[in-house]
N, C-alpha and C positions, 0 to 999 in steps of 0.2 A: 750162315747164309749171307752172304753180302747184301747190304741194303740198296736198293735202288729207289730214288724218288722222280716225282714229276717236276717239271720246269718251274711250274708256279709255286712249288713249295721251296725251293733255292732261291726265288727272284729277290724277295725281300725288299720291294719298291722303296721303303722309307729311306733306305741306304743310300739312295741316289739323290736325296736331297741335299747332301753335301756338294753336289755339282749344280742344285738348281738354284740354292739358295744365294750364291753369289749374283747371279743373273737378276734375283729380284732385288738385291741391293743395288746393283747398278742401275735398274729400272728406277728405282725411289730417288737414287741420289743424282740422277739426271734428268733432262727435259727433252728426251730422245724423241725424235719423230716416229709416226707409225711405222714408216719405212724402216727406221733404224730399228725398232723394235722387234720386227719381223726377222732381220737377219741376226739380231740377239738371240731370240729364240731358236734359229736354225743352229747357230754356234753352240748354244746350250745343249741342243739334241746331241752334236757332236761330241761334246766334253761327256755327256751321261754314258754313250758308248764306249767313248776311251776310258771310263771309267769301269764300266762293264768288263770291258776287255783285261783289266789289270786285276779287277776281282777273281776273275777266272784264272788268269794266271798265278795269282795268289794261291787260290784253292788247289790247282795243281800242283804249285812247288809245295806247299804246305804238306799234301797228300805224301808226295814221295821222299819229303824229308822228316815226315814222323810227325810233323805238328799238325794239330787240329783233327786227326784222325776222328775223334769223337764227334766232330762238327755234323749233326744231322743234315744241315739244308746246304751241306757243300756241293758244287757245281759237279764236284767228279763224281758224286754219287747219281746226279742225273744221267751221266753219260757211261752208266754200267761201271761204275769204279775205276774208269780208264783215264787217268790224268792225259795221256795223248789226246783224245778225243776233245777232252776241256780245253786244251791249248789250242787245238784247232779251231774250236767254238770262238776262243779268244782273239784269234788272228781274223776270223770274219769281222768280229765286232770292231777291232781295231781299224780294218780297212774301210769299212762304212762309217766311223766316226771320223776318220781322217778326210774320208773325202766329202762328208757334208761340211765339215769345218773348212775344207779349202774352199768349196763351192760357195760358203758364205762369205768368205774373205774376198773371193773373185767377183761378187756380186756387188759387194759394198766398195770395190777398188781399194781395200786395205791388204793387198796380199804380203805387204812388209811385215805385218804382225806374224806371219808364220817364222820368219827369223827370230822374233820374240818367243814363240810359243812351244817350236821343237824342241829347245834344250830341255824343256820341262817335261813333254813326252818321253824323251829319252831316259830322262831321270826317273819317271814314274815306272817305265819299263825295266830299268835297272834295278829298282826295288825287289823284283822277283826274280832275277837273271843270276845264274851260274849256281855252283854248291854252296856258296856262301853268300846269297843275295844280300842287300842292302837293307832289307827288312828284319835280318837275324842279327844286326849289328847295332850300335850305339845309335848309329846314324839314321836308323829306321824312322824315329819321331819326326827327326829334323826334315828329311826328306819329305813326310807326308805334309808339313806346314808350309815347306817351300812351293811345292806342287800346287797346293790348294789355295796359298794366299798369293805369291806374285805370279803363279801359275794361272790358274782357273780365273781368279777374281782379276788380275791383272790383264790378261786377254781378253775376257769379255769386256772390261772397261775400255779398253782400244777399241774393240769392235763396235762400242756403243758411240764411237767418234770422240771420244774423250782425249785430252793430253795428259802428260804425266805431271802430277803435282801432289800438294800435300795430300788431298782427300784420297787419291789414289793409293799412296803410301799407307795411310790410315785402314783403308779398305783391306788391304793387302795382309797388314798385321791382325785384322779381325777374324779373316778366314783362315788365316795360318793356325792362330789360337784357337779357332772354333774345330778345326780338323785334328789338331794335335788332342784336344779336350776328348773329342768322340773317339780317337785312338785309344787314350790313356784309360777310358771307361770301359774299352772292349777288352783290356788285357788281364785284368785280375784273375776272372775265372778260369783263364786258360794257363796260369802261371806253371802247374806241374807239368802240362803236356810240352809248353814251350821251353822250360828248362830241360826235359827229357830230349828233345829235340836241338838242343843247343841253340836255341833263339835266344838271344841276349836282349829281350823286350826290356823297357823302364820297368814293368812290374815284376819282371826275375831279378832284376838287379837292386830294387828298392821296396818291395814288398806290396800286398794289395793297399793298405790303410795308406801309404804316403801316395801311391798312384791316383786313387781316388782323390784324395786332398788336392793333388796337382791338376786332376780333370777338373773338379770343380773352379779352381782358381784360374786355369785358360778359358773355361766358359764364361766366368765373369769377365776376364780381360777382353774378350771377343766382343761382348755386351756393351763394355766400355768403348772400345774403338770404333763400333758400330755410331755408338750414339756422338761421338765426336766428330764424325763423318758427316752426320745429318746436321749436326750444329752448325759446324763451319761450313755448310754447303747451303745455309740459309734457306731451309725448305719450308718456314712458316712456322709460328708459335705452336699452332694447334697440332701440327704434326710431330713436333719435339716433344710435345707434353704426352701425346697419344704414345710415343716410342717409350718415353721414360715409365710410363705407366703400365705397359705390357712387360717392359724388360724388368721391372720392380717384381712383377707378378713370377716371370721365369726363374729370375734369381733367387726368389724366395723358395719356389718349388725346388730347385736345384741343391740349393743348401738343406733344405730339410727333408727330403727324399734320397733315397740311394740312387746317385748318379748311374746312369746306363746310356749307351747309344741313343735309344728310341727316345727316351725322355729330353735329351741334348737335342736332337732333331726336333721333335714335336714342340718344345719351348721356343727354340730358335725361328721355327716357321711361323709361330703366333705371333712372335717380336716383330717378324717383317711382313708377312702377309696383312695384318691388320693395319699399320701404317700407309701400305701399299694400295690396299683397298681405299682406306681415306683418301689418299692422293689422286687416286683413280676418278672417284665420284665427287671429289670437291672441285674439279676443275670446271 
């Protein structure tokens, strides 16, 4: 009998931190006003809904092509094992996310950011489009890094009223590395089903051990780039030391424990939320 689950069993809220953490980093790195932070919050909500849409499209595509059929919390299971209904759900999330993003840019008088952001949204949709989507090719991991680095962090950086500079570049590199680390840590348990579905992921090409090693390396690179951004943004000695302390703990945990998506997101959240809280209450 086909398994059908409830929406809260498929939601997995932690995975949306990959869209929220760039906004927290932007908040730490800038001295935005309260009004700008409200716009940043709205734009981040739009990004979360876009990510939700892409997750739905991904579940539906994997279901059709035979990958992730064993995935218990697939959104397709929520929709009576019907990928067509999951796609409708995805389109609704895509429309609302795009609308919220547009309104936040319109309110902040920065509609020009649409010209920057739309290509990344299209690239994200192509990740799951067609009989041979980008997620099934060697380009899949690179697309993820581009969409979350220059795409998400870059767009939110501009929403916060910042100009393109070295800090922006370093921040983009940090979240490109973080998102790819997250993806790599997710791949090894699915090697056999991905291979049978002709999904040419990094783990299928290189094996579980090397994939986990690269995931750890990318996580450490993300912490390094975030540290560089905070250092060169001159946010104060106390904040820099606090970041170094939390980053050291996060790095130690990831190196000494079996890396997985939840561990990456929790440790990155600690690394960013603790300095953010300090910066808020130290004002």
